C-alpha positions in Angstrom: 16.6 -45.4 75.2 16.2 -47.0 78.6 17.1 -45.1 81.8 20.0 -46.7 83.6 19.8 -47.0 87.4 22.5 -45.0 89.2 23.5 -43.0 86.2 23.6 -39.2 85.9 22.0 -37.4 83.0 22.8 -33.8 82.0 20.9 -31.2 79.9 23.0 -29.6 77.3 20.7 -26.5 77.2 20.4 -25.4 80.9 23.0 -27.7 82.6 20.6 -29.5 84.9 21.7 -32.8 86.2 19.5 -35.8 87.1 20.4 -38.9 89.0 18.3 -41.9 87.9 16.9 -43.7 90.9 14.5 -46.1 89.1 15.4 -47.8 85.8 12.8 -48.0 83.1 12.0 -47.5 79.4 11.7 -44.1 77.8 14.0 -41.1 78.1 14.5 -38.1 80.3 13.5 -34.9 78.6 14.5 -31.3 79.6 14.0 -28.1 77.6 12.4 -30.1 74.7 15.3 -32.5 74.1 16.6 -35.8 75.5 19.2 -35.5 78.3 22.6 -37.0 77.6 24.3 -39.6 79.8 27.0 -37.9 81.8 30.4 -39.6 81.4 32.3 -40.2 84.7 35.4 -38.2 85.2 38.6 -40.2 85.2 40.4 -40.4 88.5 44.1 -39.4 88.6 46.5 -42.4 88.8 48.4 -42.9 92.0 51.8 -43.8 90.6 
């Protein structure tokens, strides 16, 4: 999995968050497992 520039990754074990500042191949590892891509929170609609 390639790292995506400007995306946040989160560790499901310890809760650490990482912001990717340089794209590249490979993955981000924390506590022995790959970190998951953090899904952006939806903004409330302004009806």
